[in-house]
N, C-alpha and C positions, 0 to 999 in steps of 0.2 A: 440483509442476507437473502431475502426473497428476490430482489433485483439481480443480485450476483448470480443466483441460481437460474433465473430466467434467461440470463445472457451467457450461460456456461459455455456455449459453443465457441464464443469469441472473446470471453472476458475472464481475467484471472484476479481482478481487484476492482473495488468500488469504494468511492468516498461519498459520504452522505450528501455533501454539497453538490455532487453531480446530479442528484435527483431532487434537488430543491430543499433539502434539509440542511440548514445552516448550523451544523454541529460537527465537532471533531470526532467523527466515527469513521472507521474504515473496516472493510471486510476483504480478506485476501484468501486465495487458494494456497495452501501449504501442503504440497504433495496431494494426498487424497482427502485431506480435511480442509474445512473452511474455518478461518479464525476471525473473530470479531474483536476489534480494539477500540475502546473508548479513550479519547485524549492521548493518543500515542505520541511519544517524544523520543527522538533518537538521542541517546546519551553518548554513544561512542561510534566511530566508524573508522574503517581501515581498508586499504587496498583500492585506491581511487582508479577508476577506468571510465572510458567513454563507450557508449553503446547507442544503438538505434532503438527507439521505442514507438509503438503505436498507442493510440488512445481513443476511447469511444467518443471523446469530445472533439476529435480532429480527424481529418482524412490524412492518410499517409503516415509516414514515420518521421521522427525528429531525433536529432542527436541530444543525448542527455549524459550528464556526469553522474555516476553512481559509485557506490562502495561495495566491495565484495562481502564484507562482514560488518554488521551493525548490531548494537545493543539497544533494545527498545524497552521503554517503560510505558505501561498502559494499564487500564482496567479491563478485565475480561468480561465475558457475557454475564457473569454473576456479580460484577462490580468489585471483584477482588483485584488487588494490586499485583501486577506481574512485572518482572524484568526478565527478558529473554534475549539470547543472542540468535541472530539469523544470518545465513550466508547464502551465496549463490542467487538463484532466480527468485527465491522467496524474499530475500533481502531487497532485491531490485524492485519487486512489486510493492513492498511496504514503502520504500522511498518514494516511488511514483505516487502512491495514494496519499502519503503525508504531504507531498508537494501540493496536491489538490486542496488539502485542508488549509494549507498556507497561501492559497490563491495563486499557485504556480502551475501553469500548464506547459508541458514541454514544448 
């Protein structure tokens, strides 16, 4: 969360493995709040589309396939089990960061 905050000017999501922590943890900006997810898993997705994304790990933008709406299961910052539906840009950010956890860079 500190690293996400430190890069707030140009960063809306961060995966732990991007900063050398080999754990399935992501932090994302959801509107005005920041959300921490331990072991996030996408359970459902709908509304497939192609988009261009940038990444702190790469220069420029790349094409990526994303979904408009996703349902995600995760543990929150207090290690409580959560399942929540996300849509739009927040869903896109979550998918990008989960890709990082899975070793996929756009």
